[in-house]
C-alpha positions in Angstrom: -43.1 22.7 -74.7 -42.0 24.3 -71.5 -40.6 22.6 -68.5 -41.8 23.7 -65.0 -39.7 23.2 -61.9 -41.6 22.9 -58.7 -45.1 24.3 -58.3 -45.7 27.4 -60.1 -48.0 28.5 -57.4 -45.5 28.2 -54.5 -42.9 30.9 -54.4 -42.1 30.2 -50.7 -38.7 30.2 -49.2 -37.5 26.7 -48.1 -37.1 26.8 -44.4 -35.4 23.4 -43.9 -31.7 23.3 -42.7 -29.4 21.5 -44.9 -27.0 19.5 -42.6 -24.8 18.0 -45.2 -22.2 20.8 -45.2 -22.1 20.8 -41.4 -21.4 17.0 -41.3 -18.7 17.5 -44.0 -17.0 20.2 -41.9 -17.1 18.1 -38.7 -15.6 15.1 -40.4 -12.8 17.2 -41.8 -12.1 18.7 -38.3 -12.1 15.2 -36.8 -9.5 14.0 -39.3 -7.4 17.0 -38.7 -7.5 16.4 -34.9 -6.7 12.7 -35.3 -3.6 13.6 -37.3 -2.3 16.4 -35.1 -2.9 14.9 -31.6 0.1 12.4 -31.8 2.3 15.1 -33.1 1.4 17.5 -30.2 1.8 14.8 -27.5 5.4 14.9 -26.2 6.9 12.2 -24.1 10.1 12.5 -22.0 12.6 9.8 -22.8 13.4 7.8 -19.7 15.3 4.7 -19.0 13.6 3.0 -16.1 15.5 0.9 -13.6 15.6 -2.8 -14.0 14.3 -5.0 -11.2 16.7 -7.3 -9.5 15.5 -10.4 -7.9 17.4 -11.3 -4.8 16.6 -14.3 -2.7 15.2 -13.4 0.7 17.2 -14.3 3.8 15.3 -16.6 6.1 14.5 -14.8 9.3 14.4 -16.8 12.5 11.1 -17.1 14.2 10.5 -14.2 16.4 9.8 -14.7 20.1 6.7 -13.2 21.6 6.8 -12.4 25.3 3.5 -11.3 26.8 3.1 -9.6 30.2 -0.4 -9.4 31.8 -1.6 -6.8 34.3 -0.5 -9.1 37.3 3.1 -9.2 36.1 3.0 -12.8 34.8 5.3 -13.6 31.9 4.3 -15.7 28.9 6.8 -17.2 26.4 4.8 -17.8 23.2 1.6 -18.3 25.3 3.2 -20.6 27.9 3.5 -19.3 31.4 7.2 -18.9 32.7 8.7 -17.3 35.7 11.5 -14.7 35.6 14.4 -17.1 36.0 13.1 -19.4 33.3 12.6 -16.4 31.0 16.2 -15.3 31.5 17.5 -18.9 30.8 15.4 -19.2 27.6 16.6 -15.8 26.4 20.2 -16.8 27.0 19.8 -20.0 24.9 18.1 -18.0 22.1 20.7 -15.2 22.1 23.5 -17.5 20.9 21.5 -18.5 17.7 22.7 -17.2 14.4 20.9 -15.1 13.2 19.5 -14.0 16.5 15.7 -13.9 16.6 13.8 -10.7 17.5 11.9 -10.5 20.8 8.5 -8.9 20.6 7.1 -7.7 23.9 3.3 -7.5 24.2 2.2 -5.8 27.4 -1.3 -5.2 28.8 -2.4 -1.6 28.8 -2.9 -1.6 32.5 0.5 -3.4 33.3 2.8 -1.5 35.5 6.0 -0.4 33.7 8.0 -2.3 36.3 7.0 -5.7 34.8 7.8 -4.5 31.3 11.1 -3.2 32.6 11.9 -6.7 34.0 11.5 -8.2 30.5 13.7 -5.6 29.0 16.3 -6.1 31.6 16.2 -9.9 31.1 16.7 -9.3 27.3 19.6 -7.0 28.0 21.3 -9.5 30.4 20.8 -12.3 27.8 22.4 -10.3 25.0 19.3 -9.9 22.8 20.0 -7.2 20.2 16.5 -6.5 18.9 13.6 -5.9 21.2 10.3 -4.4 19.9 6.9 -3.6 21.4 3.6 -4.7 20.0 1.0 -2.0 20.1 -2.5 -1.7 18.8 -2.8 0.6 15.7 -4.9 3.7 16.1 -8.4 3.7 14.8 -8.9 4.7 11.2 -9.8 8.3 10.5 -8.8 9.6 13.8 
């Protein structure tokens, strides 16, 4: 008795691709890369600074002085005249710590009126005077 393998009539070449060796090679390469990547990655040893928590000093409330285009003075939204403004600034200037004065002026206000506020702050002995402006438009 003889044994036959396959069809005796078909002497054709098998045209199917065997993917098993390809998968084996890819798995071996994956394992090699997983092992070598941590070795290749170098890190620079650093000692980062530690955060220090310091209590904030309480700031006194700032004073906002507004000047409209007609030259009227407003102390935190209440209308005052020039002498009252100077008197209030003198009483505030002796506080410890001294509050900041923020001057908000209308765009069409003459500089003379803003100058009067600055002069009153100087006479009263205010150390910090700042101007409130509108930030420029985004992107331009």
